[in-house]
N, C-alpha and C positions, 0 to 999 in steps of 0.2 A: 504494500499500500504506500502511496506517495506520502512523504512527510507533510503533515498539516501546515507547517511553516512555509513550505514551498507553495502550497496552494494559496495561502493568504498574502502572497507578495502583493505589494501596492506599487505596480510598475510606474504609475504616474509620478512617483516621488524620486524616480531614478532619471537623472539627465543623461540618457544614453540612447543610441539609435536602435534599441532592441526591436522595434516594430519593422525594421527593414530585414530581419531574418525570416526565412520562409517557415521555419518550424523549430522547435527545440532541438531537432537533430540535424540541422542544416549543415553542420560542419562535416558530418560523415561523407556527404555528397562532395563537399569541396575537397576532402582528403583523397577521395577516389579519383578525382581529376588531376591531382598534383602529380607531376611527372618525375620530378627530382627534388632531392633535399640539398641544402647547402653542403658543399664539399669541405672535408676536413682540411684546414689550413696546412700548408707545407711544413711550417715550423712545428705544428702539433705532430705531424706525422713523423718528423725527425726526432722529436722527444720520445714518442712512443717506441721508435726503433732503438733508442738508447736503452730502453728497459730490458732488452734482450742482449745487450752488449756487456759481457762480463768484465770488460776492461773500462767501462764508462766511469768517469771521474768528474771532478769539478771543472777541470779545463774543457772537457768535451762538451759538458752540459752548458757551460758559459758561451762556448763558441756557437752552439745552436741558438741560444736565446739572443745573443747579440746580433743575429741576422735580422732581428725585428727591433727597430729602435723604440717603438712604443712599448713593447713587452719588457725590454730592458729597463726603461724608465720606471715602469710599474714595479719590477722586482727590486730595484734600487730604493724606490719610495717605501716599499714594505720593509726592507732591511733597515732603513734609517729611521723608522717610526719609533716612537717612545714605547710602543708595545714590547720591544725586545731590549730597550735600554742600552744599546751599544754606545759607549762613550765617544768613539772616534768618528771619522767621516768615511762613509763607504762610497768608493768612486768606481767600482767595477762589479760586474756579476760574479766574478771569481771571488772577490772579497766577501760579497754577500753570502756566498755559499760557505766559504771556509771559516769566516769570522762570526757570522751571525745566524744564519738560517739553517745551514746544513744541506746536504745533498738532496735528501728525500723531500723536504719541504719545498725547496725551490723547484725541483723536478715536478712535483704535483701542482704547485701554484702556477708554474709556467704552462703546464698542460691545460689547467683550468682556465687561465687567462686567455690563452691562445684559441681555445675552442669557443668559450662562451662569448668573447668579444666579437666573434663572427656574426652573431645573431643580433640584429637591430630591433629592439623592442622598446616601447615607450618607458620612460623612467619612472614616472610617478604612479601612485596607487598601490593597493595591497598586493598586486602581483607584478608590479613594475620592476625594472631592473635594479632599482635601488633596494627594494625589498629582497630580491633574489640574492644580491651580493652581500647584504648584511647577514642574511640567514646563512649563506654558504660560508662566509668567512668565520662567523661565530661558530658554526658547526665544525670548521676545520680546527678550532681550538678545543672546543668541548668534547668532541669525540675522542682525541687522543688522551685527554684528561681521564675520561671514563675508562678508556682501554688500559691506562696504566694501573688500574686497580683490579684488573682481571689477572688471574694466575698466569704465569709466563707461558705455560703450555697451552693455554687457551686464548692467548692474545691474538689480535689481528695484525697483519703486516701493515707497516706504515704507508706503503703505496696505495693499497686498496682502500685503507681507511681515509686517506686524505681525498682520494678521487670520489668515494661515496659521499663524503661531506660536501664537496664542492659541486658535484654534478646531479645529486639526486632530484633536484627540482628543475632540471634543465628544460623540461617540457614547457614551462611558462615562457622563457625567452624564445623558444621555437614557435609557440603559438603567436606571440607578438610579432615575430619576424615573418611568418608565412601567412598569418590570418589576422591582420591588424583590426579589421572590423569586429570580428568575434572576440578578440582580446579585449577591446575597448568595452564591449558590452559585458563581458565577465568581470572586468575590473570594476565597473559601476556596480554591478550586482553584489560583488563581494563587499565593496565598501558600504552598501546599504543593508547588508545582512551579515554582520560581523560574527553573529553567534552560530551560524549555520556551518555545516561541514562543507569544506571546499570541494571535496570529491562529489558530494551530492549535488552542489551547485553546478559544477562542471558537467557532470553527467546528464543532468536534467536539461541544462541550458544548450549544451553543445553536442551531447551524445557521445562525448569522449572526454577522458580526464588528462591532466598533465602528465600522470605517470605513464599512460599508454603512449602519449606523443613523445615523451622523453626516451622511452625504451626503443621506440621506432627510430629515433635519430641515433642512439647509441649503437644500435644493430647496424645501421647503415654505415657508421663510422668504424665498424669492426673493433669496438671497445671490448675490454676483457669481460668475460661472462659474469663475474661477481658484480661488476658495476651495472650491467644490463639488468641483472635480477633485482638489484636494490632500487634502481630507478623505477622498475615496473611495480615492485611489491612494497615500497616503503610505507604505505598507509594500511598494510595488511599484516598485522602481528601474528595472524593465524597461519601465514605462509610457512610451510615446512619442506620446501624444495631445496634445491642446490643453494648454497650460501645464505641459508635462512638466519644464521646467527649474526652475520654482518647486517642483514636486513633488520633484525630485532634491535641491534645497537643503533642503527639509524633511526628507528622508530622511537626508542627511548630518548635519543637526542632531540627529536622534534617535539616530543611531549614536554621535556624540560624547557626547551626554548619557548614553546607555546605558553607555558606558565609564566615566563618572563615577559610575554608580550611580543616576542620575536617570532612572527609567523602570522598566519591568518586563518580564519574559519574557527569552528567549534574545537575547543581543546581536545587533544587525544589523551588517553589515560593508559599508563603502563601498570602492570601488576607485579607482585613479588615473584610470581611464577616466571615471568619474563626475565627478571633479574637473575633468577636461579639458572634458567637456561643459559644465560651468559656467564654464569659464575661471577657475577657482579655484586659485591656486598651492598646491602641497603645503605650503609654508612658512606659508600662512595659517591652517592648522589650529592648530598650536601657539601662534601668535601671538594668535589669537582666544581660545583657552582660557586663556592667561595673562591676557589683559584681563578675562575673565570672573572669574577669580581667586576671591577670597573673597566676592564679591558674593552667592554662593549662600546664605550664612548669612543675609544681610540679607533675601534673598528669602523664606527660610522664616519668618522673623519676620513679614514683611508678609503672608504667606499665612495665618498663624495669626490675624492681625488681621482678614483678609477673611472667613475662614469661621467665626471665633468659637470 
């Protein structure tokens, strides 16, 4: 049965072109007519190739990143931020890797920045690129904090952890890039219905949700299967297929950020059973959130620098 809250929408209070959509499932037809998706940028492809290079080091990674001046500037800005508190001046990607951020973080930031930056979506609103980046970058801090409390034999690899944090909501930028009219409609609906489930709003309004769109793009880009699985299932804590534990950690991350007002839609709830599946102590939640602390303010400043 349809959620009564959906039935009782008062669309005349929403300043959006909703009445130009043929039906709530208009986007399905549009998707079927779409011939191609954006192509993964060359720099991103080179970074992915480095993942299979056993001799990859800071020099090789820096050489790839520095092929893209904008990406280079973004990495340097990130390394120079107060978030990491490095006292000196960072003037090269090599220094950012070796002195401040480390190989794994720069690898994943560069891959995330080079892929997400390709998609041109509106900046403002509850699913705009500013929301996306704040959520992604905060996730890239919180998920490793949570992971550090998991017993060593059950922890996740840094690479898949950071990619899951950065990319699990990539369906929103894809929607804004490929379907700007529908994106605008959904953005207005979410702003007018902040207590409703985002997936319910998306599915009812467009006939497809951001997790499906995101997984479609990740598959097109031949991204690692753990990332595809998390992008597709991150709103479903009941999923028990491949990589379900990484999906559960992403779900817990989103629950916690939703409780802090970082995110949109009806708050998700995690259970002690989910924490037990992850071997994540209950005490780890407050400890991780305390360490996250006021870093959120720094993140919002950095995001404003990224999206302009």
